[in-house]
N, C-alpha and C positions, 0 to 999 in steps of 0.2 A: 437426403444427404445433408449432414451438418458440417459447415465449413468453419474451421477454427483459425483465428488469426494468431500468428506467433511472431517472435522477433525475426524480422527479415523474411517473412513469408506467410503462406497459408497452407492449411492441411485439412483434408477430409479423410478421416481415418478409414483405411481399407480401399480408398478410391484414388486419391492423388495427393501429392505434396509438391509445393512450389516455393522455391527460395531464391534469394539473390545476394547471399552474404559471402560467397567464396568464389574466387576465380578458378577456373579449371576447364578441362575438356574431357568428358567421359561419355561412354556409351556402354551400357550393361543391361543384360537381362538378369533379373534377380528373383530368387525364390526366398521369401522371408521366413517360411516355416512357422509363422505365427498363427496359432489356431484362432486368434481373435480377428484376424483379417478375413473379410468376406472373400476377397480375391488375393491369395498369397503370392501371385506372380506379378511382377511389374517391370516396366521398362524405365531405365534411368538415363536421361539425356541431360548432359551438362555442357553448356557452351558459353565460355567467358563467364559472365556473372549470373546467367540464367540457369537454374538448377531445378529440373522437373523429374518427379517420380510418378509415373502413371500406371496404376493397377489395371489389369485387364482380366476378363472373366475366364479363368483357366484353373481347374482344380487338380491337375495332375501332380503327383508327388514323385520327385526324382527317386530312382532306385536306391541311391546312396542315403536317402533321407526317410526311408519308410519306417525305420525304428524311431519311435517317438523321441527318445533321448538324443537322436542324431539330427532331428529336424531343426535346422537353424538357417540363418542368412547364408545364401550361396549365390555366386555370381558367374556369369559367362560374358566376357567382353573385355573392355579395358577401362581404366580409370587413372586420373592423374592426381598426384598429391605432392605438394612442395616441389622437390627437384627430381621427381621420377615418374615414370608411367608404369602402371601395374597391369599385366595381362592375366586375366582370370579364365580358367576353364575348370568348372566344377571345383574340386578342392586343390587344384594345381595353380600356383601363382608364380609368375616370372616378373622380375623387376628390371626395368631399363632406366638407368640414370641418365638424365638429359645432359648432353655434352657441355652446355654452357652453364646450366643452373646447378648441377650437382658438383660437389667438390671432392677431391681426392687428397687424403692426408699425405703430407710429404715428409715431415720430420717432427720430432719431439726432442727438445734440447733443454739443458739446465746450465746455469751460469756459475762459473767458478769464481774464486776470490780475485783472480787476476783479470776478470772481465771476459775470459774466453768462454765460448759456448761449446759444449760437448754433448754427444748423444745421451739421452736419458737412459738410465739402467734401473730397472725395477728390482725390488728386494727379492723377488722370486727367481730372478735370472741368475744363472751360474756364470757370472762375469765379474770382472774387477769393478769396484764401486766407481761411480762417475766423478767423484770428487767435488760435488756441488757445494757451494758456500751456503751455510745454514746460519740463521739468526734465531735468537731466543728473546721473546718479549712477554711482558705481562699482558693479559687481556681481560677485559671486564664486560660482562653481559648482564643486562637487567631484565628479569622476567616480568610478565604482565602483572603478576601479583606483588611486585615490588622487591622480590628477593634478588640479590646481586650474586652472580657467579664469577668468581675470580679464578682465572686459569693461566697457565703458562703455555705459550704456543711456540712451535718450531716452524720456521718459515724459510722457504728457498724460492728463487726466481726461476721460472721456466717460460719457454715460448714454443708455440706450435705453428705450423705453416700448412696451408691448403692451396691447391690450385684447381681451377675449373677442369672438369673431365674433358679430355680432348686437347687441353692446353698445358699438360704437365711438363712439356718440353721447354717451357719458357717461364721466366720469373716475372714477366710483364704484368700478369693478372694475379700474382700470388698475394694471398691474404695471410698476415702474420699477427698472432695474438700473444702478447706478453702478459704474464700474470704471476701472482704469488700463489704458492701452494701452502696451505695452512693446516697444521696438525695440532689438535688440542690435547693436553695431558689428561683431560677427563671430558665427559659428555657436556654439551652446551645446548640450551634451548628448552622450550616448554615440555618436551617429551623426556627430559632427563629423568632417569630412574624408572621409566615405564617399560612395558614389554616391547614397545616399539623402539625405545632408546633415543637418546639425543644425538646431536651431530658431533662427530669426532674429527672431521676433517673437511676441507672445502678449498675452493680456489676463488680468486678475485682479480679481475682484470686491472692492470696498472695503467695509469694515465701517463702521457709523455712527461719525461723528466722527474717523475715521482721516484722516491726511494722505497724500498720494501716496507720500512716502518710507516711512511706516509700513507701508502696504500692500505696497510693494516689498520691504521687509525681511521681512515675513511670508511673501511669496512665495519669497524667497531661502531661508528656513528650510524651507518646506513642499513646494515644487514639485519634481517629478522630471521630467527631460527624457530621452527615449529617445536 
């Protein structure tokens, strides 16, 4: 058995994997479906920062995986990731958002010229326009090869709010993010003109007391587009 050292852990292919790079609580029985694994079944135990994948000698192939093109990673048990717990039963997955760690979106608003905030109305919605205040500015982006892209951007100010799941009834723990929404009159970035295409719009978080133009100029200095 050959043990390989990796970032934040060790691995012996087909036998075990041991890591300590992510916080979590998991317990799964996993079928890898990998023909290269001597033992394709393993138990996954994750407690706090200790993360162990232990293969055990069992060759049985699940009925749902007997066709070779269907043989892939499958789980039975539960695993945690970010703000939710995932319950796995073969190909069925149920997600439970943790009451404190997961957030529920509350509102999306835009700012009018008089400073009033009103609900965001998308261009696809059959509603009256929201009357947001829009600004038009020149924007310059320099590509890695030295070419300068000169664009005109349309900017408006928006804000979104989230509250922790289980605490949506109070503003006490509400998180509000205010940003500018930016639309370019042509593609921007290294992928401009390629089949992937450049960037045509984005958002950028505003700092306290910043004007929309000040935020845009900071984005102009800091942001890199592929």
